[in-house]
C-alpha positions in Angstrom: 180.0 -47.7 63.6 178.6 -50.5 65.6 176.3 -53.0 65.3 175.1 -55.3 68.5 178.0 -57.6 69.8 181.5 -55.8 69.5 183.4 -59.4 69.6 184.8 -58.3 66.1 186.1 -55.5 64.6 187.6 -54.4 61.2 190.2 -51.4 61.2 191.3 -49.4 58.7 194.2 -46.9 59.8 195.3 -44.1 56.7 195.4 -47.0 53.8 197.0 -45.6 50.5 196.8 -48.0 47.4 198.0 -47.3 43.9 198.1 -49.5 41.0 200.1 -48.6 37.7 200.0 -45.1 39.1 196.7 -44.3 39.7 195.2 -44.2 42.9 193.3 -46.6 43.9 192.6 -45.2 47.9 194.2 -42.5 49.5 194.5 -42.2 53.4 190.9 -43.8 54.2 190.5 -44.6 57.8 187.2 -46.8 58.2 186.2 -49.3 61.3 183.3 -51.9 60.7 182.4 -53.3 64.3 179.8 -56.0 65.3 178.2 -58.5 63.4 176.4 -58.2 60.4 176.3 -57.9 56.5 178.3 -55.1 54.1 178.4 -54.2 50.5 180.5 -52.6 49.4 179.2 -50.3 46.5 181.0 -48.4 43.9 181.8 -48.6 39.4 183.6 -51.1 38.1 187.5 -50.2 38.9 186.7 -48.4 42.7 188.5 -50.7 44.5 186.0 -52.7 46.0 188.5 -55.8 45.4 191.3 -54.5 45.7 190.1 -53.7 49.6 188.4 -57.0 50.1 192.1 -58.4 48.7 193.9 -55.8 51.6 192.3 -56.7 54.3 192.4 -60.6 53.6 196.0 -59.8 53.5 196.9 -60.5 50.1 197.6 -57.4 49.0 199.9 -55.1 50.2 198.5 -51.6 51.8 201.1 -49.2 50.1 200.9 -47.1 53.3 199.0 -47.2 55.8 197.6 -50.6 58.5 194.8 -52.7 59.0 193.3 -54.5 61.9 191.3 -57.0 62.6 190.2 -56.8 66.6 193.8 -56.1 68.0 196.0 -58.0 65.2 197.8 -56.6 62.3 197.7 -57.7 58.5 201.2 -58.9 58.4 202.7 -61.2 56.1 203.9 -63.0 58.9 201.0 -62.7 61.5 199.8 -66.1 62.0 197.5 -65.0 64.4 195.6 -62.5 62.0 195.4 -65.1 59.3 192.9 -67.2 61.8 190.5 -64.3 62.1 190.0 -64.2 58.5 188.6 -66.2 55.2 188.4 -65.1 51.7 186.5 -66.0 48.4 187.2 -64.4 45.6 185.6 -64.0 42.4 187.2 -66.9 40.7 189.4 -69.7 41.4 192.5 -69.7 42.6 192.6 -73.6 42.9 195.2 -75.8 41.2 192.9 -77.7 37.8 194.5 -81.1 39.0 192.6 -81.1 42.5 189.5 -82.6 43.6 186.8 -80.6 45.4 187.2 -83.2 48.5 191.2 -82.9 48.4 190.2 -79.3 48.7 188.4 -79.1 51.7 190.1 -81.6 53.6 193.5 -79.2 52.9 191.6 -76.4 54.3 190.5 -78.5 57.3 193.7 -79.5 57.6 195.5 -75.8 57.5 192.5 -74.5 59.8 192.9 -77.6 62.0 189.4 -78.4 61.6 187.8 -82.0 61.8 186.8 -82.6 58.1 183.2 -83.1 59.3 182.8 -79.6 59.9 181.7 -79.3 55.6 179.0 -81.9 55.0 176.2 -79.7 55.8 177.4 -77.4 52.9 178.0 -80.5 50.4 174.5 -81.4 51.1 173.0 -77.9 50.8 175.3 -77.1 47.6 174.1 -80.2 46.6 178.0 -81.1 46.0 178.4 -85.2 47.0 178.8 -85.7 42.6 181.5 -83.9 42.6 183.6 -84.5 45.2 185.8 -86.7 43.3 186.0 -84.1 40.6 188.8 -81.7 39.9 188.6 -78.3 39.1 189.5 -78.7 35.6 186.4 -80.7 35.2 184.1 -78.3 37.5 181.5 -76.0 35.7 182.4 -72.1 37.4 179.8 -72.5 39.0 180.5 -75.7 40.8 183.6 -74.5 41.2 182.4 -71.4 43.1 180.3 -73.7 45.5 183.6 -75.3 46.7 185.4 -71.9 47.6 182.1 -71.2 49.2 182.0 -74.2 51.8 185.6 -73.5 52.5 185.0 -70.3 53.5 181.8 -71.2 55.5 182.5 -73.7 57.2 185.6 -71.9 59.0 185.1 -70.0 62.3 187.3 -67.4 61.4 184.8 -64.3 62.6 185.4 -62.5 59.6 184.2 -63.4 55.8 184.9 -61.4 52.7 183.4 -62.3 49.7 184.2 -61.0 46.2 180.7 -61.3 44.3 179.7 -64.4 46.0 176.1 -65.0 44.2 178.3 -65.0 40.2 177.5 -68.6 38.5 174.8 -69.5 41.4 171.8 -71.4 40.6 168.5 -70.6 42.1 168.6 -73.4 44.8 172.1 -73.0 45.3 171.2 -69.5 46.2 168.4 -69.8 48.0 170.5 -72.1 50.5 173.5 -69.6 50.4 171.2 -66.8 51.5 169.8 -68.9 54.6 173.6 -69.7 55.5 174.8 -65.9 55.2 171.9 -64.2 57.3 172.6 -67.3 59.6 176.4 -66.5 60.1 176.1 -62.9 59.9 174.8 -63.2 63.8 178.2 -64.4 64.7 180.7 -62.8 61.9 181.2 -59.5 60.1 180.5 -60.2 56.7 181.9 -57.7 53.9 181.1 -58.4 50.5 181.3 -57.1 47.0 178.6 -57.7 45.2 176.4 -56.0 41.8 173.0 -57.7 42.4 170.7 -55.7 44.5 168.2 -58.2 44.7 170.5 -60.3 46.1 171.9 -57.8 48.3 168.1 -57.1 49.9 168.3 -60.9 50.2 170.7 -61.2 52.5 169.6 -57.7 54.5 173.1 -56.0 53.8 174.1 -52.4 54.4 175.4 -51.2 51.8 178.9 -49.1 52.1 179.9 -46.8 49.2 183.4 -46.9 48.1 183.4 -43.2 47.2 181.7 -41.8 51.0 184.4 -44.2 52.5 187.4 -42.1 50.4 186.4 -39.3 51.1 185.8 -39.6 54.9 
């Protein structure tokens, strides 16, 4: 499947995954190539979050391989990790960490200029929460910081698990515009139950059951 410029691709080769003896994926093969937004569609438990986690390198494949461009997803492959950024549905961040500390940490890890997140702080109206700990934040505010940490990077693959959960209408509108803009230079894969949101960002649907059956 190819759309536009072919400067980025994500390839699954014979990927298999089981949880508690339940087969989630069995020799899955697929390639996303080029830029754009794709939404994984499937029932609860179909494996949408699992697949995003495997592409992000947070979950191992039982069998098979995952590549971004020519880099294989391996625990110690730092070049692969530079190519992908991931936003889970729920915050994995330490409660004691403050919003600005978290963003500065990501900038340090990714070797980014700290100025890079200011535009997103303004768009998501987070100025008043930079010194707030994650323990004190609402779910929606914590989600905004997670999104900023991903949107500010230059990684060509952006993985989003239910990205619109917890977002107010003003934030959703700003987020939609940002995603559409970034989809011109990134491959964005997301899991999203909200068809209205999927349509608002022109996401192309990928049905997991169709992937599984080839």
